[in-house]
C-alpha positions in Angstrom: 0.3 0.0 0.1 1.0 3.4 -0.8 2.0 6.1 1.6 -0.2 8.8 2.0 1.6 11.7 0.9 1.1 14.9 4.0 -0.9 17.5 1.6 1.3 21.0 1.2 0.3 24.4 1.4 -2.3 25.0 -1.9 -0.7 28.8 -1.8 3.2 28.1 -1.1 3.7 24.8 -1.8 6.1 24.3 0.9 5.9 24.9 5.0 8.1 27.5 6.3 8.5 27.3 9.6 10.7 28.8 12.8 11.1 27.8 16.4 9.1 29.5 19.2 11.0 29.7 22.4 10.4 31.2 25.8 11.8 34.5 27.0 12.8 34.6 30.6 15.4 37.1 30.5 17.9 34.5 31.9 21.5 33.2 30.8 21.0 29.9 29.6 25.3 29.1 29.3 28.4 30.2 30.5 31.5 30.7 29.5 33.9 32.9 27.7 33.0 31.7 24.3 29.7 30.1 25.2 27.5 33.0 27.1 24.2 32.6 26.0 21.5 34.8 27.6 18.0 34.5 26.8 15.9 38.0 26.3 12.7 39.0 28.0 11.0 39.3 24.7 8.7 38.7 22.9 5.9 36.7 24.6 4.3 33.9 22.9 0.8 35.7 21.9 3.1 38.6 20.0 5.1 35.7 18.4 2.0 34.1 16.8 0.8 37.8 16.2 3.8 39.0 14.4 4.4 35.8 12.2 0.7 36.1 11.1 1.2 40.0 10.5 4.3 40.2 8.8 4.4 36.6 6.9 7.3 35.2 8.4 6.6 32.0 7.2 3.4 30.1 7.9 4.8 27.6 10.4 5.1 27.9 13.8 7.9 25.0 15.7 6.6 24.9 19.4 9.5 24.2 22.4 6.8 24.0 24.9 4.7 21.2 26.3 1.4 20.2 27.7 -1.7 22.7 28.0 0.5 25.8 26.8 1.4 23.6 23.7 -2.3 22.9 23.2 -3.3 26.9 23.9 -0.4 28.2 21.6 -1.3 25.6 18.3 -4.7 26.4 18.6 -3.7 30.0 18.7 -1.5 29.9 15.2 -4.0 27.9 13.9 -6.9 30.5 14.5 -4.2 32.8 12.9 -4.0 30.7 9.7 -0.5 29.1 10.5 0.4 25.4 10.8 2.3 24.1 13.9 4.6 21.2 14.9 6.8 20.9 18.2 9.8 19.5 18.9 11.5 17.8 22.2 7.7 18.4 23.9 5.6 16.6 26.6 2.1 16.3 27.2 -0.4 13.6 28.6 -2.1 11.1 26.0 -5.7 13.3 26.5 -3.7 16.9 25.8 -2.6 14.8 22.8 -5.9 13.8 21.5 -7.3 17.3 22.0 -4.7 19.1 20.7 -5.3 16.9 16.9 -9.0 17.0 17.0 -8.2 21.3 17.7 -5.7 21.1 14.3 -6.4 18.5 12.3 -4.6 19.2 9.2 -2.7 22.2 10.4 -0.9 19.7 12.4 2.4 18.7 10.9 3.8 15.9 13.8 6.3 15.5 16.7 10.1 16.4 16.3 12.2 14.3 18.6 14.9 16.7 17.7 18.8 15.4 18.1 18.1 12.8 20.7 19.6 9.7 19.5 23.4 8.8 19.5 25.2 5.8 19.7 24.9 4.0 23.0 29.1 2.8 24.2 29.8 0.4 26.8 33.3 0.3 27.6 33.2 -3.6 28.0 32.3 -3.7 24.4 36.2 -3.7 23.5 36.5 -6.7 25.3 33.5 -8.4 24.0 34.4 -7.4 20.6 32.3 -5.1 19.5 31.1 -4.4 16.2 29.2 -1.9 13.6 26.1 -4.2 13.8 26.0 -4.4 17.7 26.0 -0.7 18.2 23.2 -0.1 15.0 21.0 -2.8 16.7 21.2 -0.9 19.6 20.4 2.5 18.6 17.9 1.5 16.7 16.3 -0.3 19.6 16.0 2.5 21.2 14.5 4.9 18.6 12.4 2.3 17.2 10.6 2.1 21.0 10.3 6.1 21.6 8.9 6.3 18.1 6.3 3.2 19.5 5.5 5.2 22.6 4.6 8.7 20.5 2.5 6.6 17.9 1.0 4.8 21.1 0.5 8.5 22.4 -1.2 10.0 19.4 0.9 12.4 18.0 0.7 11.3 14.5 3.9 11.8 12.4 7.3 11.0 13.8 10.1 13.4 12.6 14.0 13.3 13.4 16.0 16.0 13.0 19.8 15.8 13.5 22.8 16.9 12.5 24.1 13.1 12.2 24.8 11.0 9.2 23.0 8.3 10.7 19.5 9.6 10.1 18.8 6.4 7.7 18.7 4.0 10.4 15.9 6.2 12.6 13.9 6.0 9.4 14.7 2.1 9.5 13.4 2.3 12.8 10.2 4.3 12.4 10.8 7.9 11.7 8.2 8.7 9.1 9.6 12.6 8.6 13.5 13.1 8.2 14.3 16.4 8.8 17.8 17.2 8.9 19.7 19.8 10.7 21.0 21.6 7.7 24.2 24.0 8.1 25.6 21.9 11.0 25.3 18.7 8.8 27.8 20.3 6.5 26.3 20.2 2.5 22.8 21.2 2.3 22.7 19.6 -1.3 24.0 16.7 0.7 21.7 16.6 3.2 18.9 16.9 0.5 20.3 13.8 -0.9 19.9 11.9 1.3 16.6 12.8 2.9 15.5 12.7 -0.5 16.9 9.3 -1.2 15.2 8.0 2.1 11.7 9.4 0.8 11.7 7.6 -2.4 13.0 4.4 -0.5 10.7 4.0 2.1 8.1 5.3 0.5 7.9 8.4 3.3 5.0 11.1 3.8 7.2 14.0 3.4 11.0 15.4 4.0 12.4 18.5 5.1 14.8 20.8 6.6 15.5 22.4 10.2 18.0 25.3 9.2 20.2 26.6 12.3 21.8 29.1 10.6 21.8 31.5 13.3 24.0 28.8 15.1 26.2 27.2 12.6 26.6 29.4 9.7 29.3 30.3 11.2 31.1 32.8 8.7 31.4 36.1 10.8 28.5 39.4 10.4 31.4 41.0 8.2 31.3 38.9 5.7 29.1 40.9 3.1 26.9 37.5 2.3 26.7 35.9 6.1 22.6 37.0 5.6 22.6 35.9 1.9 23.5 32.5 3.1 20.1 32.4 4.5 18.5 32.9 1.4 20.5 30.6 -0.3 19.5 27.9 2.0 15.9 28.2 1.6 16.3 28.1 -2.0 18.6 25.5 -1.9 16.0 23.6 -0.3 12.7 24.9 -2.4 15.0 23.6 -5.4 16.1 20.1 -4.1 12.3 19.1 -2.8 12.3 20.0 1.0 8.6 20.5 1.7 9.3 22.0 5.1 11.8 24.3 5.9 11.9 25.6 9.7 14.4 28.4 10.6 15.7 27.3 14.1 16.3 30.8 15.6 17.3 34.2 15.1 14.1 35.9 13.5 12.2 36.0 17.3 15.3 35.7 19.2 18.9 35.4 18.7 20.7 32.2 20.8 24.2 31.6 19.3 27.7 32.6 20.1 29.2 30.6 17.1 30.5 33.0 14.9 33.2 35.4 16.3 31.2 38.9 15.8 27.4 37.6 17.0 25.5 40.5 18.8 25.7 38.1 21.8 29.3 38.6 22.3 28.3 42.1 23.9 26.6 40.2 26.2 28.2 40.2 30.0 30.0 36.7 30.9 29.9 36.6 34.7 30.7 33.0 34.4 34.4 32.0 32.5 33.7 28.0 32.1 30.7 26.8 30.1 31.1 23.6 32.3 30.3 25.8 35.1 27.2 24.9 37.2 24.4 27.9 37.2 22.9 27.2 39.5 25.7 27.3 42.4 25.8 29.9 44.7 28.3 31.7 44.0 27.7 31.1 39.9 23.9 32.7 40.3 25.1 35.2 42.6 28.0 36.2 39.5 24.8 36.0 37.3 22.3 38.2 39.0 24.7 40.9 39.3 25.2 40.9 35.5 21.3 41.0 34.7 21.0 44.9 35.3 23.8 45.4 32.6 22.7 41.9 30.2 19.2 43.5 30.3 20.9 46.9 28.9 22.0 44.8 26.2 18.7 42.8 25.2 17.5 45.1 22.4 21.1 43.7 20.2 19.8 40.1 20.8 15.8 40.2 20.8 13.2 40.8 18.0 14.5 44.2 18.3 18.3 43.9 16.7 19.2 44.2 13.2 20.3 41.0 12.6 17.0 39.2 13.9 15.1 42.1 11.6 17.0 40.9 8.9 15.9 37.0 9.7 12.2 37.8 9.8 12.7 40.2 6.5 14.5 37.5 4.8 11.8 34.4 5.8 9.1 37.0 4.6 10.4 37.7 1.2 10.9 33.8 0.8 7.3 33.3 2.0 5.6 35.8 -0.8 8.1 34.8 -3.6 6.2 30.7 -2.8 3.5 32.6 -2.8 3.6 34.1 -6.2 5.6 30.4 -7.1 4.7 28.1 -5.2 7.3 24.8 -4.6 7.7 22.9 -7.3 5.3 19.8 -6.9 6.9 16.4 -6.4 10.8 15.6 -6.2 13.5 16.9 -8.7 14.8 13.9 -11.0 18.0 12.2 -9.6 19.5 9.3 -12.3 21.9 8.9 -10.2 22.4 7.3 -6.5 25.4 7.0 -4.0 25.0 4.1 -2.1 25.3 5.0 1.9 27.1 1.7 2.8 25.5 -0.9 5.5 26.6 0.3 8.5 28.2 3.3 7.4 28.4 4.7 10.9 30.9 7.7 10.3 30.1 11.1 8.5 30.3 12.6 5.4 33.5 14.4 5.9 37.2 13.3 7.2 37.8 14.5 10.7 41.2 12.5 11.5 40.8 12.3 15.9 37.4 11.2 15.1 35.8 7.8 16.6 33.2 6.4 14.4 30.3 6.2 16.7 32.0 8.1 19.3 34.0 4.5 20.1 36.9 6.6 21.3 37.9 3.9 23.6 37.3 1.1 21.6 39.7 3.3 19.3 42.8 3.6 21.8 43.3 -0.3 20.8 42.1 -0.3 17.6 42.7 2.6 15.2 40.7 1.0 13.2 37.6 2.9 14.8 38.9 6.6 14.3 38.0 8.3 10.9 39.6 7.1 8.3 40.0 6.0 4.2 36.2 5.6 4.0 35.4 8.6 5.6 37.8 10.2 3.6 36.3 8.3 0.6 32.7 10.6 0.9 35.1 13.4 0.6 36.5 11.9 -2.6 33.5 11.5 -4.4 32.1 14.8 -3.5 35.0 16.6 -4.8 34.6 15.2 -7.8 30.7 15.5 -8.3 29.6 17.9 -6.3 31.9 20.1 -5.6 32.0 23.6 -3.2 33.3 26.6 -4.9 34.7 29.2 -3.0 31.9 31.5 -3.2 32.0 33.0 1.0 36.1 34.3 0.4 37.8 35.1 2.3 35.9 32.8 4.7 35.1 28.9 3.6 32.4 27.7 1.9 31.4 24.3 3.4 27.2 24.4 3.1 26.8 25.1 -0.4 27.4 22.7 -3.5 26.9 22.5 -6.8 25.6 20.0 -9.3 27.4 19.9 -12.3 26.5 16.3 -13.3 23.2 16.9 -11.8 21.6 15.8 -9.0 21.5 12.5 -6.7 19.9 10.6 -4.0 21.7 8.5 -1.3 20.7 5.1 -1.2 20.5 3.4 2.2 21.6 -0.1 2.4 20.9 0.3 6.4 19.7 -2.9 7.2 19.5 -4.0 3.3 16.7 -2.6 3.2 16.6 -1.8 -0.6 15.3 -3.7 -3.4 17.0 -4.0 -7.0 13.8 -3.4 -8.6 13.8 0.2 -6.4 17.3 0.6 -7.8 16.6 -0.2 -11.6 13.1 2.0 -11.9 15.4 5.4 -10.4 19.0 5.0 -10.7 21.3 4.6 -13.8 24.7 4.5 -11.7 25.0 3.4 -8.2 28.3 4.7 -6.9 29.7 3.2 -3.7 32.2 5.4 -1.7 32.3 5.3 2.3 32.0 2.5 4.4 30.3 -1.0 3.3 29.5 -4.2 5.1 28.6 -6.5 2.4 26.2 -9.2 2.9 24.8 -12.1 0.8 22.0 -10.3 0.6 23.3 -7.5 -0.8 25.4 -9.3 -2.9 22.3 -10.4 -4.9 20.5 -6.9 -4.9 23.9 -5.4 -6.7 23.9 -8.8 -8.6 20.3 -8.1 -10.2 20.8 -4.6 -10.2 23.6 -4.8 -13.0 21.9 -7.7 -14.6 18.8 -5.6 -14.8 20.8 -2.6 -16.9 22.5 -0.9 -14.0 25.7 0.3 -13.9 27.6 0.2 -10.4 31.0 1.9 -8.8 32.5 -0.7 -6.4 35.6 -1.1 -4.9 37.0 -4.5 -3.2 36.7 -2.6 0.6 32.7 -2.6 -0.6 32.5 -6.3 -0.9 34.1 -7.1 2.6 32.3 -8.7 5.5 34.1 -7.0 7.8 31.9 -5.1 10.8 34.3 -4.3 13.2 36.3 -2.0 11.0 39.6 -4.0 10.1 39.6 -2.8 7.1 43.6 -2.1 6.9 43.9 -5.9 7.2 41.7 -7.2 4.0 41.8 -10.9 2.6 39.9 -12.2 -0.1 38.5 -14.8 2.6 36.5 -11.9 4.1 34.5 -10.7 0.6 31.5 -11.9 0.2 31.4 -15.5 -1.0 34.8 -15.6 -0.1 35.6 -13.4 -3.2 33.5 -15.6 -5.7 31.8 -12.6 -7.3 31.6 -14.4 -11.1 27.6 -13.4 -11.2 28.1 -9.8 -10.0 31.7 -8.9 -12.6 32.7 -12.3 -13.9 36.0 -11.9 -11.8 36.8 -14.8 -8.5 39.1 -12.5 -6.2 42.3 -14.9 -5.4 44.5 -13.1 -3.3 46.5 -9.9 -3.7 49.5 -8.5 -6.2 52.9 -7.1 -4.8 52.1 -3.6 -3.8 51.4 -1.3 -6.9 52.7 2.8 -6.7 51.7 3.9 -9.9 48.4 3.9 -11.7 48.0 5.2 -15.4 46.4 4.9 -18.9 46.4 1.6 -20.6 47.5 3.0 -24.1 48.9 5.8 -25.8 45.5 7.4 -26.4 43.4 8.9 -23.8 40.4 6.7 -22.7 37.3 7.3 -21.0 38.4 8.6 -17.7 40.6 11.5 -19.7 44.0 9.2 -19.1 46.4 8.1 -20.9 49.9 5.8 -20.9 52.7 7.5 -18.9 50.4 9.7 -17.3 50.8 8.4 -13.7 48.4 8.7 -10.4 49.9 8.0 -6.9 51.5 7.5 -5.0 49.5 4.3 -4.3 51.3 1.8 -1.7 48.6 -1.0 -2.8 48.5 -4.2 -3.5 45.7 -5.2 -6.1 43.0 -7.6 -6.4 44.8 -11.1 -7.9 42.0 -12.2 -10.3 40.7 -15.1 -12.0 38.6 -14.4 -15.2 35.6 -16.5 -15.3 33.9 -14.6 -18.4 35.3 -14.0 -22.1 37.9 -11.2 -22.6 35.4 -9.3 -24.1 33.6 -8.5 -21.3 36.1 -6.6 -19.4 38.3 -3.4 -20.1 40.8 -2.2 -18.3 40.5 1.6 -17.3 43.8 2.2 -15.2 46.4 -0.3 -14.7 49.6 -0.5 -12.5 52.8 1.3 -14.7 55.0 -1.6 -14.3 53.2 -5.0 -15.0 49.9 -3.7 -16.2 47.6 -5.3 -13.7 44.2 -3.8 -13.2 43.9 -0.6 -11.2 40.4 -0.2 -12.4 38.0 -2.5 -14.3 35.3 -2.3 -16.3 33.2 -5.6 -16.4 30.0 -6.6 -18.5 27.3 -8.6 -17.1 23.8 -8.8 -18.1 22.5 -5.5 -19.6 24.8 -3.5 -17.1 28.3 -3.1 -16.0 30.5 -3.1 -12.9 33.1 -0.1 -12.8 35.5 -2.0 -10.4 37.8 -0.4 -8.3 40.6 -3.6 -7.7 42.8 -2.1 -5.3 42.8 -3.7 -1.4 41.2 -0.3 -0.1 38.5 2.3 0.2 38.5 5.0 -2.9 40.3 7.5 -1.0 43.3 5.2 -0.3 44.3 5.3 -3.9 43.3 9.2 -5.0 46.6 10.7 -4.5 47.5 12.7 -7.6 51.1 13.4 -7.1 52.6 11.7 -10.3 53.7 12.8 -13.8 51.1 15.0 -15.1 49.1 15.8 -12.3 47.5 18.9 -12.1 46.0 21.9 -9.6 42.8 20.9 -8.6 42.3 17.6 -9.8 39.9 15.1 -8.4 42.3 11.9 -8.8 41.8 8.5 -10.0 38.9 7.5 -8.4 37.5 11.3 -8.5 37.7 10.6 -12.6 35.7 7.4 -12.1 32.5 9.1 -10.3 32.7 11.9 -12.9 32.9 9.7 -15.6 30.3 7.4 -14.5 28.1 10.5 -13.7 27.8 11.6 -16.9 26.4 8.0 -18.1 23.7 8.8 -15.5 22.3 11.8 -17.4 18.4 12.0 -17.3 16.4 14.6 -19.2 18.2 17.7 -18.4 21.7 18.4 -17.7 24.4 21.7 -18.2 27.8 21.4 -20.1 30.4 23.6 -20.7 30.4 25.1 -24.4 31.8 21.6 -25.6 28.3 20.5 -25.1 30.3 17.2 -23.4 31.4 18.0 -20.2 30.9 20.4 -17.5 33.4 23.3 -17.1 34.4 25.4 -14.4 31.7 27.7 -14.5 29.4 24.6 -14.0 30.7 24.0 -11.0 28.9 27.0 -9.3 25.8 26.0 -10.4 23.1 24.1 -8.9 20.2 23.0 -11.2 17.3 20.8 -11.1 14.4 19.8 -12.8 10.7 18.5 -11.4 9.3 16.7 -14.3 5.3 16.6 -12.3 6.0 20.4 -12.6 7.5 20.8 -15.8 10.3 23.6 -14.8 13.9 23.8 -14.4 15.3 25.4 -11.9 19.2 27.1 -11.8 20.9 29.0 -9.1 24.6 30.7 -9.6 25.9 30.6 -6.3 28.6 32.9 -7.5 27.9 36.2 -5.6 30.1 38.3 -7.5 30.2 36.9 -10.9 28.5 35.8 -14.1 28.2 32.1 -14.8 27.4 30.5 -18.0 26.0 26.9 -19.3 24.9 25.3 -22.0 21.6 23.9 -21.0 20.6 20.7 -22.5 16.8 19.5 -22.1 15.4 16.8 -24.2 17.9 17.3 -27.0 17.6 20.4 -27.0 20.8 23.1 -26.0 20.4 26.6 -25.0 23.6 29.0 -23.7 22.4 30.4 -20.7 23.8 33.6 -18.5 23.3 33.8 -15.1 23.8 36.7 -13.1 25.7 36.7 -9.7 23.3 34.9 -7.5 21.0 34.8 -9.4 18.0 31.8 -9.6 15.9 31.9 -12.5 13.0 29.2 -13.7 13.0 27.5 -17.2 9.5 26.1 -18.1 10.7 22.7 -19.9 10.3 22.0 -23.0 7.7 19.1 -22.0 7.9 15.4 -22.1 5.4 13.4 -20.4 6.1 13.7 -16.4 5.5 9.8 -16.3 8.2 9.3 -18.6 11.1 7.1 -16.8 14.8 7.1 -18.4 15.8 3.9 -20.5 18.1 2.1 -18.3 19.4 0.5 -21.6 
């Protein structure tokens, strides 16, 4: 049975919300960097009235519970607003009254960032595994979701910046709502939620924009607040149907910006870890309150920053009333696989332990962030580049789509089918951690034989679930290394270590490399292969420069093919590029493979440079999407200072497009039946 989709507001096509907090005129956190004062204004009724009067969105997210929540939600509905809540408590009778009173104006319950991995230091001696950690994590989420459903709250949302949102969905969450900005790349966050939406047939997906806390760039950067406008447009054009601005428009909260207005507030307690209820600290806070009160206009709704937040959200709301968010979801004809038991993050942090397992990592460094996490950066740099749009500050939040939008497909619990993959994605690329299973092997085999193109490495075919990836072997591979049904090969062992990869012939091949152009150092053994299929089924795309043994092998199978990264390590382990012919800005050997395969997955709409074949530098500044149900194409120039150009190609038509600095443009598509799917052959 198909899931009933949550209807969207007819006038905007999207729920546009903001958090509602108490204002008690108190200090909530101490510390010379973290001091956070809560101002006195506004009260709840004033926030509801101001939201409705000034068009600051159409939705309020209440952080209150009980009868207070019921009263506020009813008042919001009376002013034509929708409501949801986060971290709330209420007796079952109150919840029932709330649901009756709100009806379709109630969106559901958000349990926020409540869960993480439970670690027991005894697990180190008992052989802790990723599977055990994931099972415990899901058990707690499943229990809480069940309690919320039993209490009658309705749809359950989850908001957090962790990369394990797929496990919360697998445990019963119906409405993923990533905490964007702390998550990192907003386009990647959309790909994760959108992929889960399709894979699990969810009612809706959305975004919790923690811009005021985690945009991080200073206010002196002229584009600080422009990034909020960009974030709203990014979510609009990538398919979100709910965006909640966490804070900033009714009051400021954050000190995570060096020139935040919060830095003007008195700092009576110097340590974040201090207990503010201790008599000495409480006395210091009370003594500082008169001075703090003088500064409240700098952090409450009257402050210039808060007014700017409201102005931006009101302007976006008005824009959506004129141009409602597009119906349905954008076309995404390729996907990145989020592997089974990939419990790390999409970025490499050298001293960070996966799952927070620092005690395990003391004696087993494999639990530290490593090549699997680096590999997410390899694929993102190759096909989801982040242009330097905020110079001199770094851009860590916005990526372009020179190869089109992709989804993330989660292999958590192997809850995916070959039929789903074939119906939606021409190409499936593995990047970070994966623990393979016989079931997953069957899914991938059927996907390839049915016409899919699979990018995968030896490391992704390992059955290891304890992060012993630095000690691989053929015996640890699924089926003991017999990959005949997947790609016509058996892996029998390993070669001597290889140092340089190059092209197999003097002519440039599909990866753009030729013999003597060397990639490395690799310092890796390759898989020793036994070929079980006819020779014409195989093509070496990269080989070692001494013996010509394959680094990357293209293997035909059925109607599809496998691009096998044939080294004993994750993609990042073989992506150095300091050899003969290395180039500034190069994406490495694995990066080139990702780029080439992304071009094989092009859908009905894509962009290129003036050669009509490949994305150029300007394309690496442009985010674009196509919504078949709406019949429209959306283009956003992420460069706030320069015009960027591309060739927009749709259904065979080609058009040169110039986008002015920061321009967002909506283009009518030249039309195709929205139900028509791509041809996977």
